[in-house]
N, C-alpha and C positions, 0 to 999 in steps of 0.2 A: 223052447228056447228061454233062456234066462237073460234079462238085461242086467248088466253089471256097470255101475257107475264107478269111474276111476278118479281118484283124487290126485291133485298136484303133479308131482314129478313122475308118476306112473304113466301119465298120458303120453309122454315122449316115446314110450315103447310101443304105442298103438297108433303111431302116426298123428298124434294130436287129438285122437278121438276121446271124448269125455265119457262115452258110453259105448259098450260093445255087447254083442249077444253071443252066447255059447249054449250048447246043448249039455245040460248037466242035471243030475238028480240030487247031488249032495256036494259038500264043499270040496272033497277030494277030487271028484270028477271036474268040478269047476276050475280048480287050480291047475289040474293036469291039462285040461283043454286050453286054458289061457296060455300056459307055458308052451304048448305045441303050436298054437296059432300065432303067438307073439313071443318069439324066442328071447327077446330082450327083457321080458318080464321074469324069465326063469330065475336069474340070480336073485332078484328081489323076493320071489316066492320061496326060494330055497333058504334065504336068510330068516324068513318067517314074516307073515303078514296077518293082520287081523281083518276079519270080515264082519260087516254089519248086515244082519238079516232082519228086515222089518224093524229097524231101530235098535236091535240088541246086538252088542259086540261079542264076537266069538274069536277064540284063538285056539288052533289045533283041535277043533271039533270036527274032524275029518268026515264023519258020516252023518252030520246034521243034514236033514232033508231040506231041499229047497223047492218050494211050490212054484207053479208056473206064473203066478201073479206076485211073487215075493219081490221086495225091494232089496237089492244086494249092492253093497258099497265096499270097495276094496281100497 
């Protein structure tokens, strides 16, 4: 499981949760699972989001691997 920290306005789509956990090995899986679990996030994800992995910001790096202890911020 990957812990994902959500910033600001994205939290309203997860019932106010600031951090959620999803099963994912890369960014594509992570975004797909977030959209499935929290349908309100899908339009935000479809517009394009940046992800920070261990302090480095990525955009459209679909197959970047996520380790089990990685820090992920959306």
